[in-house]
N, C-alpha and C positions, 0 to 999 in steps of 0.2 A: 558546406560546413554546417554542422549541427548547431541549433540555437543553444546558447549557454543559459544555465540557470533553471532549466526545467527539470524537475525531479523525474526520474525514470525515463529519461529521454534516450533510450537505447532503441533506435530504429523508429520507423514511422508509427508503429502502433503505440510505442511508449510516448512519443511526442503528442500523438492524438489524444491519448488518455490523460496526459498531463494538462493539455489545453482544455479538454472537457471538464476535468476536475476543477481547474481554476475558474472556468466559466460557471460551474455549478456553485462553488463557494461564493463567487461574486453575486450571483442571482439570489442565493439564500440570504445573504447578509448585506445587501445593498440598501436596505431600508424601505423597499417598496412593499406595500401590502401590510396587513396586520401581523402582529407577533404570532398569533395562532396559525395564520396562513403560512408563515415562514417555517414554523415548526412542522406543520403538516407536509410541506414540500421536502423538508429535511428527512422526515421519517419515510416518505415515499421513495426518496432517492436512496436511502440506506436499505430499504426493502428490495429495490431493484438490484442494488449491488449484491446483497445477500442471496437473492434468488439466483444470480449468476455465479457468484463466488463460492458459496458453501457447497453446492454439488460438485464443482470442479475440485475443490480441496479434499472432499470426501472420496471422490474417485481416485485422486492422486495418492491419498493415504492408503486406500485399499489396494491399488495396483502397484505402487512403488514402495510402499511400506514407510514412507516419510512424507511430511508436509512440505519440506524445503527441497530445493534442487540438490543433486549430488555434489555439485561444486561447493555448496555451503559446507557440507560435512567434510569435504576434502580439505578445505582451507581453515576450518575452525577446530581448534584443539581444546578440549575441556580438561586438560591436565591441570591439577592444582598449582603447579609451579608456574605455568603460563598465566593462569588467572591472577596469581599473586604478583607476577611481574607487571601485568596490565594495570592492576590496582595501584602498584607503586608508581607506575608511569603517569597515571592520571591524577594522582593525589599525593 
């Protein structure tokens, strides 16, 4: 049974990235080290993420013509009537 409460926990890779993200946030904000050191670690972490993520999304955009998976576009309808109904529903 999959652990509950982990965001993006679809399959082993999703659970691993969730655990890694939680550990990163814990390390960054656990209070160890100086504030400047924590900010430097945060910027390095974001840089590593951007170095891996930005080329992937640029490739996906150039190859597929969209940044999001096709299932997103199949499920989401931007018809004004649907948007109005959603706004009515939430508020």
